[in-house]
C-alpha positions as CSV (number, residue, x, y, z in Angstrom):
1,X,0.0,0.0,0.0
2,X,1.7,3.2,-1.1
3,X,1.7,6.1,1.3
4,X,4.4,8.5,0.4
5,X,3.5,11.9,1.6
6,X,5.4,14.8,2.9
7,X,4.4,14.1,6.5
8,X,7.3,12.1,7.8
9,X,9.0,13.5,10.9
10,X,12.8,12.8,10.7
11,X,15.8,13.8,12.6
12,X,18.4,16.0,11.0
13,X,21.8,14.4,10.6
14,X,24.6,15.7,12.7
15,X,26.2,17.4,9.7
16,X,24.9,18.3,6.3
17,X,25.7,15.7,3.7
18,X,26.5,16.7,0.2
19,X,25.0,15.0,-2.8
20,X,27.2,13.5,-5.5
21,X,25.8,15.2,-8.6
22,X,26.9,15.7,-12.2
23,X,27.4,19.2,-13.4
24,X,25.1,20.3,-16.2
25,X,25.1,23.5,-18.1
26,X,21.9,25.6,-17.8
27,X,20.5,28.4,-20.0
28,X,17.6,30.8,-20.0
29,X,15.7,28.5,-22.3
30,X,16.4,25.3,-20.5
31,X,12.9,25.1,-19.0
32,X,11.5,24.5,-22.5
33,X,14.0,21.8,-23.5
34,X,11.5,19.0,-22.7
35,X,8.7,20.4,-24.7
36,X,11.0,20.8,-27.7
37,X,11.3,17.0,-27.7
38,X,7.7,16.2,-26.8
39,X,7.0,12.5,-27.1
40,X,10.7,11.8,-26.5
41,X,12.6,11.5,-23.2
42,X,12.7,14.4,-20.8
43,X,16.3,15.3,-21.2
44,X,19.0,15.9,-18.7
45,X,19.0,19.5,-17.5
46,X,15.2,19.8,-17.5
47,X,13.5,21.2,-14.5
48,X,11.4,18.7,-12.6
49,X,8.9,19.7,-9.9
50,X,8.7,17.0,-7.1
51,X,5.7,17.4,-4.7
52,X,5.7,15.4,-1.5
53,X,9.5,15.8,-1.6
54,X,10.2,15.2,2.1
55,X,8.4,11.9,2.2
56,X,10.2,8.6,2.0
57,X,9.8,8.2,-1.8
58,X,10.1,11.9,-2.4
59,X,13.5,12.2,-0.8
60,X,14.8,9.5,-2.9
61,X,13.3,10.9,-6.1
62,X,14.9,14.3,-5.5
63,X,18.3,12.6,-4.8
64,X,18.2,10.4,-7.9
65,X,17.0,13.2,-10.2
66,X,19.9,15.3,-9.1
67,X,22.2,12.3,-9.7
68,X,20.8,11.9,-13.2
69,X,21.5,15.5,-14.1
70,X,18.1,17.1,-13.7
71,X,17.3,20.4,-12.0
72,X,14.8,19.9,-9.2
73,X,12.2,22.1,-7.6
74,X,11.4,20.2,-4.3
75,X,8.1,21.1,-2.8
76,X,6.7,20.3,0.6
77,X,4.1,21.6,2.9
78,X,6.8,23.1,5.1
79,X,9.9,24.8,3.5
80,X,11.6,24.6,6.9
81,X,11.2,20.8,7.0
82,X,12.4,20.6,3.4
83,X,15.6,22.5,4.3
84,X,16.1,20.3,7.3
85,X,15.9,17.3,5.0
86,X,17.8,18.6,2.0
87,X,20.0,21.4,3.4
88,X,19.5,25.0,2.3
89,X,19.5,24.3,-1.5
90,X,22.6,26.5,-1.9
91,X,24.9,26.2,-4.9
92,X,27.5,24.4,-2.7
93,X,25.0,21.6,-2.1
94,X,23.8,20.8,-5.6
95,X,25.5,23.1,-8.2
96,X,22.5,25.4,-7.9
97,X,20.2,22.8,-9.3
98,X,18.0,22.3,-6.2
99,X,15.3,24.8,-5.4
100,X,13.2,24.4,-2.3
101,X,9.6,25.8,-2.2
102,X,6.6,25.4,0.1
103,X,3.1,24.7,-1.1
104,X,-0.2,23.4,0.3
105,X,-1.6,21.4,-2.6
106,X,-5.1,21.4,-1.0
107,X,-5.4,25.2,-1.5
108,X,-5.7,25.7,-5.3
109,X,-5.7,29.5,-5.1
110,X,-2.6,29.6,-3.0
111,X,-1.0,27.0,-5.3
112,X,-1.7,29.2,-8.3
113,X,-0.4,32.3,-6.5
114,X,2.9,30.5,-5.7
115,X,3.7,29.9,-9.3
116,X,5.0,26.5,-8.3
117,X,4.3,24.9,-11.7
118,X,5.6,27.7,-13.8
119,X,8.3,26.8,-16.4
120,X,8.7,23.2,-15.3
121,X,9.4,20.4,-17.8
122,X,8.0,17.5,-15.8
123,X,6.0,16.9,-12.6
124,X,6.5,14.0,-10.1
125,X,3.8,13.6,-7.4
126,X,4.8,11.5,-4.4
127,X,2.0,12.7,-2.1
128,X,-0.1,10.2,-0.2
129,X,-1.4,9.3,3.2
130,X,-2.1,6.2,5.3
131,X,-4.9,3.7,4.6
132,X,-6.2,3.9,8.1
133,X,-6.8,6.8,10.5
134,X,-3.5,7.9,12.0
135,X,-1.6,11.0,13.3
136,X,-0.9,11.8,9.6
137,X,-4.6,12.5,9.1
138,X,-4.5,15.5,11.4
139,X,-5.2,19.0,10.1
140,X,-7.1,17.8,7.0
141,X,-4.6,15.2,5.7
142,X,-7.0,12.4,5.1
143,X,-7.3,10.4,1.9
144,X,-9.6,12.8,0.0
145,X,-7.7,16.0,0.5
146,X,-4.3,14.3,0.1
147,X,-4.8,11.7,-2.6
148,X,-7.5,13.3,-4.7
149,X,-7.9,17.1,-4.1
150,X,-4.1,17.7,-3.9
151,X,-3.5,15.9,-7.2
152,X,-6.5,17.4,-8.9
153,X,-5.3,20.9,-7.9
154,X,-1.8,20.1,-9.1
155,X,-3.2,19.1,-12.5
156,X,-5.1,22.3,-12.7
157,X,-2.1,24.3,-11.8
158,X,0.0,22.6,-14.5
159,X,-2.7,23.4,-17.1
160,X,-2.7,27.1,-16.2
161,X,1.1,27.6,-15.6
162,X,3.1,25.2,-17.7
163,X,0.9,23.7,-20.4
164,X,3.5,24.8,-23.0
165,X,6.5,23.4,-21.2
166,X,5.4,20.4,-19.1
167,X,6.1,17.2,-21.1
168,X,5.5,14.5,-18.5
169,X,3.5,13.8,-15.3
170,X,4.6,10.9,-13.1
171,X,2.2,9.9,-10.3
172,X,3.1,7.5,-7.5
173,X,-0.2,5.8,-6.6
174,X,-0.9,2.3,-5.2
175,X,-1.7,-1.3,-6.2
176,X,-5.3,-2.2,-5.7
177,X,-7.0,1.0,-7.1
178,X,-8.8,-1.1,-9.7
179,X,-9.5,-3.9,-7.3
180,X,-11.2,-2.1,-4.4
181,X,-13.9,-4.8,-4.1
182,X,-11.3,-7.6,-3.8
183,X,-9.3,-8.8,-0.8
184,X,-7.0,-7.5,0.6
185,X,-7.8,-4.2,-1.0
186,X,-11.3,-4.2,0.2
187,X,-9.9,-3.9,3.8
188,X,-7.3,-1.3,2.7
189,X,-10.0,0.9,1.2
190,X,-12.3,0.9,4.2
191,X,-11.6,4.6,4.7
192,X,-11.4,5.5,1.0
193,X,-7.7,5.7,0.4
194,X,-7.7,3.6,-2.8
195,X,-10.9,5.3,-4.1
196,X,-9.3,8.7,-3.8
197,X,-6.0,7.6,-5.3
198,X,-7.9,6.3,-8.3
199,X,-9.7,9.7,-8.5
200,X,-6.3,11.4,-8.5
201,X,-5.1,9.0,-11.2
202,X,-8.2,9.9,-13.3
203,X,-7.4,13.6,-13.0
204,X,-3.8,13.0,-14.3
205,X,-5.1,10.9,-17.2
206,X,-7.6,13.5,-18.2
207,X,-5.1,16.3,-18.1
208,X,-3.7,15.6,-21.6
209,X,-0.1,15.6,-20.4
210,X,1.9,12.4,-21.2
211,X,1.8,10.4,-18.0
212,X,3.2,7.5,-16.1
213,X,1.4,6.1,-13.1
214,X,3.4,3.8,-10.8
215,X,1.4,1.6,-8.4
216,X,3.7,0.1,-5.8
217,X,2.8,-2.4,-3.1
218,X,3.6,-2.1,0.6
219,X,6.6,0.3,0.7
220,X,9.8,-0.8,2.3
221,X,13.2,1.0,3.0
222,X,13.4,4.5,4.5
223,X,12.3,7.1,5.2
224,X,15.6,9.0,5.1
225,X,17.2,12.1,6.5
226,X,19.6,13.2,3.7
227,X,19.7,13.2,-0.1
228,X,23.3,11.9,-0.3
229,X,22.8,8.9,-2.7
230,X,25.4,6.7,-1.0
231,X,24.1,7.3,2.4
232,X,20.5,6.6,1.3
233,X,21.4,3.3,-0.3
234,X,23.4,2.1,2.7
235,X,20.5,2.8,5.0
236,X,18.3,0.0,3.6
237,X,17.2,-3.4,4.8
238,X,18.4,-5.8,2.1
239,X,19.0,-6.7,-1.5
240,X,15.4,-7.1,-2.7
241,X,15.7,-4.9,-5.7
242,X,14.6,-7.2,-8.6
243,X,11.5,-5.7,-10.2
244,X,8.1,-7.2,-10.9
245,X,6.1,-4.9,-13.1
246,X,2.8,-5.3,-15.0
247,X,0.6,-2.9,-16.8
248,X,-2.7,-2.2,-15.1
249,X,-3.4,-3.6,-11.7
250,X,-2.8,-7.3,-11.8
251,X,0.0,-7.8,-9.3
252,X,-0.2,-8.3,-5.6
253,X,3.4,-7.9,-4.5
254,X,4.5,-8.6,-1.0
255,X,6.6,-5.4,-0.9
256,X,8.0,-2.7,-3.0
257,X,11.3,-0.9,-2.2
258,X,11.1,2.8,-2.2
259,X,14.5,2.9,-3.8
260,X,13.1,0.9,-6.8
261,X,10.1,3.2,-7.0
262,X,12.4,6.2,-7.2
263,X,14.6,4.5,-9.8
264,X,11.4,3.8,-11.8
265,X,10.3,7.4,-11.6
266,X,13.6,8.6,-13.0
267,X,13.6,5.9,-15.7
268,X,10.1,7.0,-16.7
269,X,11.4,10.5,-17.4
270,X,14.5,9.3,-19.3
271,X,12.5,7.0,-21.6
272,X,10.3,8.2,-24.5
273,X,6.7,9.0,-23.4
274,X,5.1,6.3,-25.5
275,X,7.3,3.6,-23.9
276,X,6.1,4.4,-20.4
277,X,2.6,5.7,-21.0
278,X,0.0,4.2,-18.7
279,X,-0.4,2.7,-15.2
280,X,2.0,0.0,-13.9
281,X,1.9,-2.0,-10.7
282,X,5.3,-2.5,-9.2
283,X,6.8,-4.9,-6.7
284,X,10.3,-6.0,-5.7
285,X,11.9,-9.4,-4.8
286,X,15.3,-10.8,-4.1
287,X,17.9,-9.7,-6.7
288,X,19.9,-6.7,-7.9
289,X,17.3,-5.0,-10.1
290,X,17.9,-2.4,-12.8
291,X,19.1,0.4,-10.5
292,X,19.9,3.3,-12.8
293,X,20.6,1.2,-15.9
294,X,18.3,2.7,-18.5
295,X,18.6,-0.2,-20.8
296,X,17.3,-2.6,-18.1
297,X,14.4,-0.3,-17.3
298,X,13.5,-0.1,-20.9
299,X,13.3,-3.9,-20.9
300,X,11.2,-3.9,-17.8
301,X,8.7,-1.5,-19.2
302,X,8.7,-3.3,-22.6
303,X,7.9,-6.6,-20.9
304,X,5.0,-5.0,-18.9
305,X,3.7,-3.4,-22.1
306,X,3.8,-6.7,-23.9
307,X,1.9,-8.4,-21.0
308,X,4.6,-11.1,-20.6
C-alpha cells in the first residue's frame, strides 16, 4: 500500500551531507527543452517539480533526479522541514540545481499564486497518506484532500502555468486501485484511500499531459534524512531490488522498495513517453534489479507493455 506523503518527521543528521551530482550547463531556455522534444525523453538538465518531496519516496526521487543530471524544484508543505531534510539548497550543495519551495496542494488559489508549476518540464507527485486513520490524518490530511484534491489541484495548476512546457506527469499511486472490491484491497479501502488515489489518477489521465502512473505495493526502505545517494542506499534493509512490473493492476506484490520506486520514476522520465505511457503495478523481490541502468528499465517497461 503506497503512502508516500510529505508528513514524515525525521531527525536531521549531525552534519549536512553533500549529494554526488553531475554538473550540467543551464540556460535561460532550459525550461523549454523537454517540450522541444515532446514525445521523447525528458532530457538531462530539464526542471522537474517534485511534490511530497520530504516523504520517504520523495526524498529518494529528489536525490536520484539530481544524480541523473536534472534540475529539481522540491516542494513540501513546510519549506523549513524541506531545508532540514535537504540542506538549504545552496549552490555548494547541488550546483544550484536544487530549489526548495513550500506549497499546500489542498489550496488551489494559494497554489496558483505560488507559481510552483511555472516553467517546469515535468511533474512528479509523491503525495499520499495512510490507509487507516493515524496521526498523519490530522489537520485535514485524510485520503480525499491528500490523494485526490491535492493531485487534482496540481493538475489544474499545470494546465494554467506550464501547459506549454510540461512534457510529463509521473504519479506515485498504489496497487489495488482497480480492485477495491477484492481482498485484501477491500480492507485497505475501508476509509477510502484507494478510491481517492484512483480519482487522483483519473485527473492526471484526463489532463492531456503524457503520464506514467506507478502503483507500488507495501513500501519498504526508509524514510531518510539526507539526499546523499550513497548514504541513502546504505540505510536500507536488504537486497530485494529485482523488479516485478505489470501494466494495469494485476500484481499483488509482498513489498516494493522505495529505492526501486524512485529509480522507476527517473527511468520513466528518461525513456520516451510512448514507452512508459499508462499505469504500472510494481513490486520487488530478491535480486539486484535495474538500479539506474536505463537499458534494463527499458526492458522492464517493454515486458510490462507486452503483457509477458
